[in-house]
Each structure stands twice: as structure tokens, then as C-alpha cells.
N, C-alpha and C positions, 0 to 999 in steps of 0.2 A: 371582825376582819375576816379575810378569806383563809386564814390558817396557812397551812403549808402548800396548798395548791394555788399558786399565784403566778405561774409562768407558762406561757404558750410559745410554741415554735412555729414560725411561718416559713415554709420553703418555697421559693418561687419556682415555677415550672421552667424547663429548659427552653420551651418555645416562646417564652415571654408572656404567656397568658396566665396570670396568677389568680384567676377568678376562683378556681377550686380551692386554692390555699386560703383565700379570704373567706369562703364559705365555711371551711373547716375551722378557721379561727373564730368565727362568729358562733358556731355551734359550741365550741369549747368555752367561750365566754359565757354563753347561756347556762351551760352546766355549772360553771362557777357561781353564777347568780343563784341558781336553784339550791346549790349546797349552802350558800350563805343565808338563804331564806328559811332556815330551821326546818328543812324537810318539806316546805310547801312548794308545790309545783305550779309555777305561774308561767304563762306564755309570754314570750318577749318578741315583739315585732322587729325584725331586722331587715335592713336593706343594704345590698352591696352595690357599690359604684365602681365603674371602670373608667380609668383615665385614657386619654388618647395614646399615651405610651403604655403598652401592655406590661412593661417592666415595672410599672408603678400602679398600685391599686388603692382606691379611696373607699372607705366605708365608715358608716356611722350606725349607731343603734340607740335605742332608748328603753328605759325601764318602765314597766307598767305595774302599778299597785304593789310595789315591794318595799316601800319605805324609802330608805336612802337610795339615791341614784348612784350608778356606777359608771365610770368612764374607763376607757382604755388608752393608755399612754405608751408611746413608743420610746424605748431606750436604745436608740441607734445613733451612731455618730452623725453629726449634722450634714456631713458631705453625702450621706446616702438616704436621708429622710427629710421631710418637710412637714412640720407640725403646724396645722392651721386651725383657726377658730372661725366658724361662720355663724354669726349670731350667738345663740346660747347652746349650739350643738358643737361638741368637740369632735374633731376628725383628725385623721393623720394619713400620711402617705407611706406606703411600703415601697422601697426601691431595692435594686439589686445590691446586696451586701457583699462585703469582701469575702466572707465565708459562705456565701450563697445561701444564707438563712438569716432570719431576723428574730430577735428575742422581744417578746411583748409581755408586759405585766398588766394585770387588771388592778385598778385602784378605785376608790370611792370618790364621788363628786356629786354635788347636789344641784348643779345648774343644768342638767340635761333633762329636758321636759318635752321634747318634740322630736318627731322623725324628720330627717332632712328630706326636703322635696325639691323639685326642679326650680321652684321659685326662690329657694334659699341659695341656689348656686349663683355666685357672683363671678367666679373665675371661669372664663370660656373654655379652659382646658379640660374641665371635668365633664363627664357625660353620665347620665342616668341610664341604667339598664331598664329594660321594658317591664320585667316582672319583679314582684316582691318575693323575697325568700323568707318563708315562714319557718323559723328554725325550731322544728320539733325534734324529738329524739330519733325518729326514723326518717329524717329529711334526706332526700337524695343529694349526693354530692357531685354527680356527673351529669350536667345538663348541657345540651348543645348551645353553642354560641352562634347566633344568627348573623353576627357582624364579622365573623372570621372568614377571610378569603385567602386561598393559597397563592403564592407567587412561584412561577415556574421559570427555570433557567432556560433561556433560548439564545440563539445566535443567528446573525444575519450578515450577509455580505454587504458591508458598508464601505463605499468608495474603494472597492477591490480588496478589502481586508475583512476577515472574519472577526466580528465583535460580539461579545456576549451582552445580553440585556435581560429584560423582564417581560414576561407575559402575565398579566393580572387576571386571575380567575379563569373564566371561560372566554375571555376576549380572544379574538382571532388575529392578533397582531403582536409583534415583538418590537419593543422600544429600545433603541440602542443609542449610544453617543460616544464620540471620540473627538477631542480637540475642538469642542464647542459646536459641533454639528450634530443636532438631535433629529432623529428620524424614526418613524414607525413603518415596519415592513409587514406585508401580508404573506410574503413567501420567506419562510425561515425554518430553522431546525430547532426541535425541542430536545433537551437533554433528558434521556430516559434511562433508568436503571432496569434493564430488561432482566426478568426472572430474579431480581434482587441479587444479581451476580456480583455487583461491586459493593464494597463497604466504604462509604464516603462520609466525610464530616467536614465541618468548618473549623479552620485553625487561624488563630490570631497572627497577624503580621504587621510589622511597621518597618521603617527604614533602618532600625537598629537590630533587626533580627533577620537571619537568613530565610530564604524562601523554603517552605517545608518540602520535604521529599514526597513526590507523588502528587504535586499540584496539578489540577486539571487545566489544560491549556486549550485555547481556541487559536489555532495557527501559532502566532508568536506571542500572544498575550494570554493572561490567565483569568479564570472565572473567579470573581470576588464579590463580596457584598459589604455594605456599609450599614452599621447599626444606627438607627435614628434615636437621638436623645429627646428628652422632654422639651427642651427649649427649641428644638428644630421642628416640632410638630406643627402642621398647618391647621390653625383653628377654623379656617373657612370651609374645610371639607367635612362631610359627614363621616368620613372614615380616615384612618391614618395608616401609614406604613410602619411596620416594625423594622424592615431593612430595605435598602435600595441595592438591587443587583446590578453590577456593572462589570467593567473590564479593568484589570490591573496591568499596567505597562511597566515592566522593569527597566526599560530603556529611557524612561522619561524622568530625569532628575532623581535617580536612585530609587525609583518606584513610585507610581501614582495610580490611584484608582479613579476612573471616570464613571460617573453614574448620573442618572436622570432623577431629579426630585419629583414629588407629587404634583408640583406646579408646572412641570414640563421644562424646567431649566436645568442645564448641566451643572454639576458641581464636582469638585475634586477633593481628595484627602490623601494624607500620608500614612494612614493606618487603615486596616480593614481586616476582613476575615476571608481567607482563601479556601476554596473548595479543594479538598485533598482526598485522594483515594488511597486507602491502605492496601498494600499488596501482601498476599500470603507468603509464608516461607516454605511450605510444602503442601502437597495434596494427598488425599487418601480416597481412593476409588474403591468402594465397598459394595457388597451385594450385587456383583456383576452377573448378569444373565446373558449368555450368548445364544442367539436365535439361530441354531444350526439348520432349522427347517428352511430358512431363507438364505442359506449360503449360496454364494455365486462364485463359480470357478472361472477365473479369467483366462488361465492358460494351464495346460497339463502336458508335460514333456516326458516321454518314457526315457529311462536311463538304465544302462547296464552297469551295475556296481562291481560285480566280481564273478569270475568263472574259475572253476577248479575241479579236482577229482578227489573223491573220498574212497580209500582202499582199506580193505580188511586183510592184512597179511598174517593174522593170527591163526591158530589152529581151531578156534571155535568162534561161533557167531557172537557178535557184540554190537552195541550201539555206539556209533562214531559221531563225534561232534567237532565242529570247526567254528572258531570265533573269527568273524570277518570285520575288520575295522575299515571305515570309510569316512570321507569328509565331504561336506557340502556347504554352500552359502545359505545362511538363514537370515531372514529379515522380518521385522514386525513393526507395525505402526498403528497406534490407537486413534489417530486423527487429531485435529486441533480443537474442535468444540467451540462453543460460543462463550466469549468472555473468560477464557482460560489462558493463563500466562504460559508461554513457552519456557522451557529450560528448568522447570522446578522438579525436584525429586518427587516421585509418585509411587505409593505402594498400592498394590492391586489385590483385592480379596474377592474371590468368586463366591457365588451364592451358596455353594456347597461347602464352603469353609476352606477351600484350597488357596494358599498364598502363592501368587506368582512373583517372579523376580521383579525387583524395583526397576523402574524405567525413568527416563527423562522425558517429561510430557512435551508433546508437540514435535519430537525429534525421532526420526526413524532409526530403529535399532538394527544394526547390521553386524554380523559376526560369522566366523568360520567355525562350524561345529564338527566335532569328530565323535562318532558313535560306533558301537559294536553290535553286530547282529550274530546270534547263535544259530548254527545250522546243525540239525541232528537227523540221523537215519540209522536203521538197523540193517547190517549186512552179514551175510553168511561168510564163512571162511573162504578165502581165495576169490573174493568177488570185489567189484568196484562200481562206482557210479559217477557220472559227470553232473555237476551242479552249477546252476546259473542263478545269481542273485540279482533281481530286478526291482525297480521302484519307479515312481512317478514324481517328478519335480513339479509341484503344484503352486500356482499363484491364485489365492482365493480371498474373498471378502465375506465377513460375517457381521451382521448387525448386533448391537449390544445395548443394554440399558444398565444404569447403576447410579449410586448416590455419591456425589462428589463432595467431600468434606474439605474445606479450606482452613488451614491452621495459620494463625497470625502470631506475630512476635509477642503480643501482650496476652497470650494464652487463650484468646477468644477464637471460637470456631463458628463457621457458618456452613450450611449444607444445602444442597439442591439436587434434584434429579436431572440427569443428563442422558442423552442417547447419542450414539455415534456408530461408526463402522470400523471394525478392526481388520486390517489387511495383513496377510501373512504369506511369506514364501518359504516353503519347507519341503522336505522329502516325505512322501506318503506312499502307502500301499507297498511296503517293503516285504517281499516274499521270495523264497527260493523255488526254483523249478528243477526237478530231478529228471535225468534221462533214464533209459532202460539199464537195468543192472546186468553186468556181463562178467564172465570169468576172466581172471587175470592171465591165465596161462595161454589161452588161445583167442581171447577177446570175443568169444561167442556169447550170445545172449543167454542169460539164465532162463530156462523154461518156467513159465508161470502157469499155474492152474487156473484156467478161466472157467467160471461156472457156465453151465449150458444155458443157451438162450431160453427165455420164458416164452412158450407158445401160447398165444391167446386164441381161444376158441372163436370161430366166426359167429357173427351175430345172426346170419341168415340160416334158415332151417331148410335142409335138403329133403324134398318129398320123394320117396321111393315108390315105384309102381311095380306090381307083379305082372310081368309080360309073359303071355303064353304064346310061344311061337307056333304051336299047332293050330291056333285059331286065326293066324295071320293070313289074310287073303292078298296075294300079290296081284297088282294090276299091271298089265303090260304097258310099257312106256310108249307113248305116242311119239311119232317122229316129229322132230323139231324142224320146221321148214327152213330155219336159218342155220341148220347144222351143216358144217363143211364135211363132206364125206372123205376128204383127203386127210383128215385128222386121224392120228393113230389112237390117241387117248380121248375118250369121250369127256367133254367138260362137265364139271360138277355143277349140278343145279342148286345144291345146298351144301352146307358144311355139316357133315354127319356128326362131327365132334360136339356140335352145339345144338343137337336135336332137342326139342322141347315138346312137352305134352300139351294137351288141349288147354290145361289150366295155366300154361306159361311156365311150369316148373320143368326141371331137367328130366329127360326121358331116360330111365335106367335100362341098361342092356345086360344086367347081371344074369337074368334068367335065360338069356339066349345062349349062354355058354354051356355046353354039355359037360356034365361032371366027369364023363369018361374020357374026355380028350386028354391026349398026352402030347408031348412035344414032337414025337416021331410022327404021329398021325397028322399033326398040323403041318409039318414040313411036307409030308407026302401029298396032302390035299392041295397045298399051294403049288406044288410042282405039276400035278395033273391039270390044275386050272390054267397054268401058264402054257402048257403044251397044247391043251384044247384051244386056247385062244389063238395060238400061232397057226394051228392047222386050219381053223375056221377063217382066219384072216387070209390065208393063202388061197383057199377055195373062193373066198369072196372076190379077190382080185382077178382070179381066172374067169369067174363068171362075168365080171365087169368087162374084161378084155374081149370076151366073145359076145358081148352085148346081149346077154341073156336077161330078159326082162322078167320083171314081174315078181310073182309071188315068191319065187325062189330067192331072188336078191333081197327082198324085204325080210324074208324069214332069217337068212344068214345075218343080216344087219341087226335084227332084234336079239338073235342068239349071242352075238358078240357083245352087245351092250349089257345083256343080263350077266354074261360071264365076267365081264369087267367089273360090274357093280358088286357081284358076289366076292370077287377077289379083294376089292377094296374093303368090303365089310368084314371079310375074314381076317384081313391084315389088322384092322382096328381091334377086332375081338382078341386076336392073338397078343397084340401089344398090351391090352388091358389085363389079360390073364397073366402075362409074364410079370407086369408091375405088381 
């Protein structure tokens, strides 16, 4: 016999496909056979069959060259299993058990001598899979199912009412039905769980149970599905539905689900599974990074917070301090975000580990804040200063990213990354402005020691020339034909203060000043020059009045011009010497 190892556990999958469970059971049965064969390892050819109802699985196996044959018998209540014999091959059906698992025992039997083939199938409800499963010790258990197609929940505007229905696989149409009217629409909406933000599940409902909280609705009706039983499977189709997705109307005779069967005919039922979204009880926003480089200031308003005077009436200098209390309106809003419920308590943890105060998500926080600003300054005895405290009331937006963790009532958590914009209205740039310090007795300003200005050397280089006056050859000035003789002062032909040398550099007149000049000599020389110019001018006018021509008038004219030029030159030299 098989000794103590004689029990296997088969657990159906939640999605209705128990193929993996069948494979696992076959492998365990093979191991039992190998143990019974006194240590001899013999290969056993196994074949798994899948019925139209994925909640039930059909399998057979046969024994090769191991003496006594072995069969597998199902010890399950008759309401959940169906034991069948096809020819000499024993087979059984696994259905969904009350405890969601099935106990199977291995027993001996000598009438199993062949592998079940497609010709042995008499019942049209069974279907043979394409490949044989060779059950070796390292056989893979996860193989793709080529017959599995997903069903998508969709909705369409049917006779002016939003009705939920089914989109099969990659088909581009949504089939809906209500009150016997079945139609397929090419313009419809698909139900999508964007970013896995929602936690949804199917909950059982019948007319004796209340509608689950959080049921997903389309307008006034709810999204529901009907589970297909074995007896309801359509044998004429190459595939079968596990569920029919439809619409549950609570106003129709205490609740009715309308769905379209695989043959295109509408059907109704008084029990179904309703799509329910579980809502979190609170949020946790962690690892928040504020992108200050992309901060946007919407509005900045200057504000005068406080003005006052700080006085030092003591006998010695000291540091004076003033605590200024002020109030302002503060607001902060973290945005709504995608698929985030409003009104839930939310804790915020910044990336650097700083915990911010809890907020109510999706609701702008407004409060009147009172803060204190400390003002300090050092004053000498008997002095005072006027102080003004200013700030900017700023409305700004800062982008942020973080991980949103949703906590549910059953202690389950889900997380996802979100990004948003944090808007804040607050008081920024708070700083005091001090006036000049003054004496309290007469309000005169306290003198301050100002450091001398820093003189920067010019970048241009002054080129000095050694000018020898003894070598200078003076050329007599030629008479300007446009010169007005009635002018008292001869016009300047050039600006002597900006004289330049041949190379374009400034012409130095330093060597023209005699070292023995004194102030008295300079005044005397200027006086003599002025007297000489006056006398010569008087003689020039007299000669002009007597119409004396010629060389005498020209001579006097040149003498006056030379005297005037010398006077101007001497004046400039004297000013340079004095400076």
C-alpha cells in the first residue's frame, strides 16, 4: 500500500482556472507511485483535461510497467463533484468546494490500462488540451493557457441610459442589454484602474443581502457579473465564458442583474457579484521632495509690520532687544491629485525626515497665525534708533513628488508615486530696517567714523616729456583774414589745457616753470603785462582813428596778440604751480 503518504490537496485558483492545481496533483500522484514501486523510478504519462467550466477540471492518468495499477478517487460531497467512468479509464471532476479546497486520496485499481484520448470522450462538455504533460520531477507548473481571453468592463449609452456590459478580448465593441434590448456599440467607455489607484473586488449579492458599500455604479445602476455554471455552458462554442458582465438594477423587483449570454440572448438573475471599491481610511504622504527651483510666485505684497524706537537710557553701552508680535493669514493647499479621496486625514513626511502637521486631503487649510520676531541692536548710552519691521506677503506654488500610501480598514496598504503642486500664502522676507542713531538729549545724529574712500590708480600711463624752453622757436602768428578787429580778446585757436605731443600723449609743461619764481614775482609780471596791453591797445585805436596804415598798425596788432597769448600762458602756469 501507499503507507502514510496517501492524501493530496487541490486548491482551485481564484480566477477559475484550476489547470495548475491539476498539474500539481498529477505530479504528487506520480511521486506516490514512485514511492510505492520500491524505489524504482518509472515515468508515468499524464494528461490533464480542462472542462468548459474552469471551476471544474477533468484529468486521467495511467500507469506504465509498475505492476498494480493505481487510480485516484475523489472524496468530496456529491454536490461538488461528479465521478465518471469512461470505458476502462477512471476519471473525476474537481469542482469548487465549500472550503475552497478538495481532498484527494490515491488508491489501487487494476482496470486502468490506457490513456484517455479525444476518441474516448463521449460527453461534449469535456475538452482536451493541446499538449501532453509529461510529469517528471522538474516539470514546469506554470504554462500559458492559449484559450484564456480577458473580459473587460465597459459601458455604453443605451437608450439614453448608461449601461455596463462586456468587451471580449481585443474586440472593439461593447455588448450591453437592458429590458430585453441587446445591442453592441462601437462608441463606449472602458473601466480602467489608472495607476492601480483603486482597490476593487467582486462581492456576492442577492436579494437577501444589502448592497455592499462602495459598489461601482454607472449612472443609477451598478456594475455586476454573473458566474456561469457547468449546466449553463454552451457546448456549440469552441470557448466558454466564466462570467457574464452586466448591469444590476436595484429598482427592478428588489434587484435584478441583466446580462447577455454567449448566444446573444439577454438573461436575468436575482444573485450576482457586484464590483466594489474599497476606500482607504487615511493617507500617508512620505518621501516628499519640494522642487524649489521651479517655484512660481503668483503675487508678492510688501507689508509694514511694526515701527518703533529703541533707546538706551543706561549709563553704559549695551545690546537692546525688542520682541515684536504680529499676526497674518496663512493658507496651504496640496492639491487634489488623481484618484485620491477628499477629506481623509493625511500625514506628511518630507524627504529629509521632517514631519509636517497633519492635513485634511483635498481641502485648503486656512488659519490666522501669530508669530514673534526678535530685533537686536547695540547702542551707546544716551542714544536711540528708529526701527521698521517689514515683510512680503507672498502667494506661491511649488511642485512636489512623493509616495502616497493608502491604509485600509483590513490593515492592507497600497502605495504609488504621485506628483502635484503645493500652493502656499505666507509672510516671507521678514527683516528690520534701522535708521541713523541719534543722541536722546538733542536728537543730533551720532557721528560715525567713515573709512576713507579707496582710490584706484588709473589704468592709463602718463608719458612725461622734458621740454627745454631755450630751444623753443616761436613763429609769428599769421593774421587771420576772418578775424574781427573790434574784438577785445583774441579767440583761442586751441585749448592749451589739452595740448598733446606728436605721439598723442599729454604735453608736460613742468620744465617751463622756473624754479626761482615766487608769488610776488608772478603777481608783478601779470600786472606789467596787463598795463602793457592797455597802453598798446590805446595806441592801436589812435592809429586807427588817424587812418595810419600799414606796417605800424600791423606791428601793433601782432604785439597785442603776443602779449595776450603770453598772459594766458602765464596764468595757466601760475595756476599749475599753485596747485
